[in-house]
Every structure is written in structure tokens, then in C-alpha cells.
C-alpha positions in Angstrom: 110.2 40.6 32.3 107.3 38.1 31.7 107.7 36.3 35.1 105.8 33.1 34.6 107.0 32.6 30.9 110.6 32.7 32.5 109.6 30.2 35.1 108.1 27.9 32.5 111.2 28.2 30.3 113.5 27.0 33.2 111.2 24.2 34.4 111.5 22.8 30.8 115.3 22.3 31.5 115.4 22.0 35.3 113.4 20.1 38.0 113.0 23.3 40.0 113.6 27.0 40.0 113.1 29.9 42.4 111.1 33.1 42.1 112.7 35.9 44.2 110.5 38.8 45.0 111.1 42.1 46.8 108.1 42.2 49.2 109.0 44.8 51.8 111.4 47.7 52.0 112.3 49.9 55.0 114.5 52.9 54.1 116.4 52.9 50.9 116.7 50.0 48.6 118.0 49.4 44.9 114.6 48.4 43.6 110.9 48.8 44.5 108.5 46.4 46.1 107.4 43.9 43.4 110.8 43.7 41.7 111.4 40.0 40.7 114.0 37.6 39.2 113.8 33.9 38.5 116.8 31.7 39.4 117.8 28.1 38.9 120.2 25.9 40.6 123.1 26.7 38.3 122.7 30.4 39.0 121.2 31.3 35.7 118.8 34.1 36.2 116.4 36.5 34.5 115.1 39.9 35.8 116.7 41.8 38.6 116.1 43.0 42.1 118.6 45.8 41.9 122.1 44.3 41.3 124.9 44.7 43.6 125.6 42.5 46.7 121.9 42.2 47.4 121.2 40.5 44.1 124.4 38.4 44.3 123.6 37.1 47.8 120.0 36.4 46.7 121.1 34.3 43.7 123.5 32.4 45.9 120.8 31.7 48.5 118.1 30.8 45.9 120.6 28.4 44.1 121.7 26.8 47.3 118.2 26.2 48.4 117.4 24.6 45.0 120.5 22.3 45.4 119.7 21.3 49.0 116.0 20.9 48.9 114.4 21.2 45.5 110.7 21.0 46.7 107.8 23.5 46.5 108.3 25.9 49.4 108.1 29.6 50.3 110.3 31.3 52.7 111.1 34.9 53.7 114.7 36.2 53.8 115.4 39.6 55.5 118.6 41.5 54.8 120.1 44.8 56.1 121.8 46.3 53.3 124.4 48.1 55.3 125.3 45.6 58.3 124.7 42.4 56.2 125.8 43.3 52.8 128.0 46.4 53.1 125.9 48.5 50.7 125.3 52.2 51.1 121.7 52.2 50.6 121.2 51.7 54.4 117.7 50.1 54.2 116.3 46.7 55.0 114.8 44.4 52.4 112.4 41.3 52.7 112.7 38.8 49.9 110.0 36.2 49.3 111.9 33.1 47.8 109.5 30.6 46.2 110.7 27.3 45.1 108.6 26.0 42.2 109.0 22.4 40.9 108.1 20.8 37.5 105.1 19.2 39.0 103.5 22.7 39.1 104.0 23.2 35.2 100.2 23.1 34.6 99.7 25.9 37.2 102.7 27.9 35.7 101.3 27.5 32.1 98.0 28.9 33.3 99.7 31.9 35.0 101.9 32.5 31.9 98.7 32.7 29.7 97.1 35.2 32.1 100.3 37.4 32.2 100.3 37.5 28.4 96.7 38.8 28.6 97.0 41.6 31.1 97.3 42.1 34.9 96.1 39.9 37.7 96.6 39.3 41.4 97.4 36.3 43.4 97.5 35.5 47.1 99.4 33.0 49.2 99.3 32.3 52.8 102.8 32.2 54.3 103.1 28.4 55.0 104.6 26.6 58.0 107.8 24.7 57.3 107.3 21.8 54.9 103.8 23.0 53.9 103.1 23.3 50.2 102.4 27.0 49.2 99.1 27.4 47.4 98.5 30.4 45.2 94.9 31.5 44.4 93.7 34.2 42.1 92.0 37.1 43.9 90.0 40.3 43.0 92.6 43.1 42.4 90.5 45.9 44.0 90.1 44.1 47.3 93.6 42.8 47.8 96.1 45.4 46.6 95.9 49.3 46.5 96.6 51.0 43.3 100.2 51.2 42.4 101.3 48.4 44.7 102.6 45.2 43.1 103.3 43.2 46.2 102.1 43.4 49.8 103.1 41.3 52.7 100.8 41.3 55.7 98.6 39.2 58.1 100.4 36.1 57.2 99.6 36.6 53.5 101.5 37.6 50.3 99.5 39.3 47.6 101.2 40.0 44.4 100.3 41.6 41.0 101.7 40.1 37.8 101.7 41.4 34.3 102.4 44.8 32.7 99.7 47.5 32.5 100.7 49.1 29.4 100.1 52.7 28.4 98.8 52.8 24.7 100.7 54.8 22.1 99.6 55.7 18.7 102.7 56.5 16.6 102.3 58.1 13.2 105.3 58.0 11.1 107.7 55.1 10.2 110.8 57.1 9.3 114.1 57.0 10.9 113.0 58.5 14.3 109.8 56.4 14.3 111.8 53.2 13.9 114.3 54.3 16.6 111.5 55.1 18.9 109.8 51.7 18.4 113.0 50.0 19.6 113.5 52.4 22.5 109.9 51.7 23.8 110.1 47.8 23.2 111.3 47.0 26.8 109.1 49.7 28.4 105.5 49.5 29.6 103.9 50.7 26.5 101.9 49.1 23.6 102.2 50.7 20.2 99.9 51.1 17.2 102.3 52.2 14.5 100.6 53.9 11.5 102.0 55.2 8.2 100.4 55.6 4.8 103.6 54.2 3.1 103.2 50.3 3.5 106.6 49.6 2.1 108.4 51.7 4.8 107.7 49.4 7.7 110.4 46.9 8.8 109.7 43.2 8.1 109.5 42.5 11.8 108.6 44.5 15.0 108.5 44.0 18.8 105.7 42.0 20.1 104.2 45.0 21.7 103.9 46.8 18.3 101.1 46.5 15.6 101.9 48.0 12.3 99.0 49.6 10.4 99.5 50.7 6.7 96.5 53.2 6.4 96.1 55.0 3.0 94.4 57.7 5.1 95.7 58.0 8.7 93.0 60.2 9.9 90.4 57.7 10.8 93.1 55.9 12.7 93.7 59.2 14.7 90.0 59.5 15.2 89.5 55.8 16.4 92.5 54.8 18.6 93.1 57.9 20.9 91.2 56.7 24.0 93.6 56.9 26.8 96.6 57.0 24.4 99.7 59.1 23.9 99.4 60.3 20.3 103.0 60.9 18.7 103.1 62.5 15.3 106.3 62.3 13.1 105.1 61.8 9.5 107.0 63.0 6.4 104.3 65.6 5.6 103.8 68.7 7.7 100.3 69.2 6.4 99.4 65.5 7.4 101.0 66.3 10.8 98.6 69.1 11.4 95.6 67.1 10.1 96.4 64.3 12.5 96.9 66.7 15.5 93.6 68.4 14.6 91.8 65.2 14.7 93.6 63.8 17.8 93.0 67.0 19.9 89.2 66.6 19.2 89.2 63.4 21.1 88.3 64.2 24.7 89.9 61.2 26.2 93.4 61.6 24.5 96.1 61.3 26.9 98.3 63.7 25.0 99.3 64.8 21.5 103.0 65.3 20.7 104.7 66.1 17.5 108.4 66.1 16.5 109.7 69.5 15.2 111.5 72.7 15.7 110.4 75.5 17.8 109.4 77.4 14.5 107.2 74.4 13.5 105.7 74.3 17.1 104.6 78.0 16.9 103.1 77.5 13.5 101.3 74.4 14.5 99.8 75.9 17.6 98.6 78.9 15.7 96.9 76.7 13.0 95.4 74.5 15.6 93.8 77.5 17.3 92.7 78.9 14.0 91.0 75.4 13.2 88.8 76.1 16.4 90.8 74.5 19.1 90.7 76.4 22.4 94.1 77.9 23.2 94.0 76.4 26.7 93.5 73.0 25.4 96.3 73.3 22.8 98.6 74.5 25.7 97.7 71.6 27.9 97.4 68.7 25.6 99.6 69.5 22.6 103.4 69.2 22.8 106.0 70.3 20.2 108.9 69.6 20.2 108.4 66.3 22.1 111.3 64.9 24.3 113.3 66.3 27.1 114.6 69.8 26.8 118.4 70.4 26.7 119.4 67.6 24.4 121.4 69.1 21.4 121.7 65.8 19.4 119.3 65.4 16.5 120.4 61.7 15.9 117.3 59.4 15.6 118.3 57.2 18.5 119.0 60.2 20.8 115.7 61.8 19.9 113.9 58.4 20.5 115.7 58.0 23.9 114.6 61.5 24.9 110.9 60.9 23.8 110.9 57.4 25.6 112.1 59.2 28.8 109.4 61.8 28.5 106.7 59.2 28.0 107.9 57.4 31.3 107.8 60.7 33.2 104.3 61.4 31.9 103.2 57.9 32.7 104.5 58.1 36.3 102.7 61.5 36.9 99.4 59.8 35.9 100.3 56.7 37.8 97.3 56.9 40.4 94.8 57.3 37.6 96.6 54.8 35.5 96.5 52.2 38.0 92.8 52.5 38.6 92.3 51.4 35.0 93.9 48.1 35.7 91.9 45.3 34.5 92.0 42.2 36.9 91.6 39.0 34.9 90.6 37.2 38.1 87.2 38.9 38.7 86.3 36.8 41.8 88.3 34.5 44.0 89.2 31.3 42.2 91.7 28.6 42.6 94.3 28.4 39.8 
């Protein structure tokens, strides 16, 4: 969810809305710290903090607050999931409920633009009752550790916004390629989608996708691999091999995966070694077939779901390194 774009959309119709954020968890909880939703007085909402009774009560409390006192404010609501809500998770959750009025539209617009560009961190002092909460941009490295999207402590709330997307280079716009683009659209990935058949691309693609019609895809494999997951599923096995050969020669490629059978996989590994690649590098970086094992279906949507799940798992395994690459747009402390 684009948090500040959602806030801005509600403020065009409503005098105020509430941003509800999970800022502390003790024990088990439905969602992680940093999960958010935006709520208005009519109980319309976007995003989720985990569903169930926790989310229901949070929506009710946020809507009631907007109806009773629709002024800029910040409060902390603490809930025990078992005793208070009858949920089986058994943990305790602290929610930050920030009421945002239309008079802050300029600030919200600036935050929305920042969020569209990348990630950034803000900080607020938890105010006394009746005091207007002020949000400032801060340097990410000094305010939040890697992998943490919200932290409550010392009377301050630090939050990271935006999505740090893993780059993916997808070669092939056939049935599985099209299905995979749709499967990855709501997930934290950005795609460059490459094919040498310009007429095969759909007329429209998700906002996180850039379509590239390249008569020769090999220079694309040479120039777009830095930090990227390279996925190969063209209509031509010889071209698949050539792309894998080029991608594997890039030292900073995150991974090279290819669709195919076990027979194709064995042949490709053998030919890559014959082309001069170290067997150990082929074993560590090259994957074929891609996707989770144990799935019998060969339907494009099923394969795409499997590959998307595999990419998510690979991203999470790399998360400590991945988060160190996060680019804070704030730089130094500055008022919004």
C-alpha cells in the first residue's frame, strides 16, 4: 500500500482520516511492526494490520475518534489480543493512531511524492494531549536499524515509509511471463521485462514494470544485472542459454533462474560449465527449474505463483544485506 497516497485520496473527500500503525508487539500478533492501514470516519479503509478482531476494533476506534474530535492528534492504543479481543495469538500490540486533517494536505502531498521515489524515515515526538504532532524527516541510518519499519522509544516514534523493491530482469513475455508479471505486481519487486518480439507485450502493464522490446536481449542481460534476480523464459532455448551465460558473468547478479524441465536443467548446467563458468558458481547462482519444488501443475498461473513465492523467500533470506542498500531520501534532518 502507498500510505501517503491513500491518505491524500481520503483527504480529498473527507475533512480528516486516521493512520493506524503497529508500533510494538509483545508475543504473537497477526502482523509485523510497521503494518499500517488508513481509515476514515465512515469506516472505509485501505491496508491491513492483520484482520480479525484486532483490525475490527482498531477501525471502530479510529472512526469514533474521527467523529468525536477530527483534529490533528496522535495517541497510542494498547491491546492484549487474548483478554481484550478474544484472539488466540496471545500477544500484546501497541497501535499508533494519528489523526490527519485536510489542513496538512501540503505535507501529505510532499510525503506522497517521497514515497513514490523510494524509502524515507520520519520521526515524531509523542505529544501531550492537545498538542499538534510534528513529523520530521531524519537520516535512516541513525534512527532505525536495518529491517525495522517502526520503533517506539524515548517518547518518539520513528517510521520508515516506501517500499524497497528488489529488481528483477524478466526475459520472455510468453504465457508464464505474463502470469508472473501479474503475480509480482502487488509484491516488493520492480521488473524490467524484456523480449525481442515487440508485438507480444500487452498494451498495459503494472506501474512497477518497464517493458523493453530489444532486438538483441544480450546487452540488456549485460547491463541490468546489478543486484537483480534474472529470470529467463524465452521461446528459444539457445537464447535462454546465451542470456544465462551473459548474466552469470556479472559478479553482482543476485541470481539467475530459468524455467524448464530437469532434462533442460542438466543440459544448461553442462553447457554453462563448457562455456567456462566454474561449476561451483553455476551450482550457487544458477537455478533451473525455478519455483518451489513439489508443485505438479504446469498451468502458467500456478508456475507464476510458485516462482513469486520462491522470489519472496530469497528476498527474505537476503533481508539483512537487502536493507543495508536502502536509500534514504532524507539525507540529513529537515522539517517537512
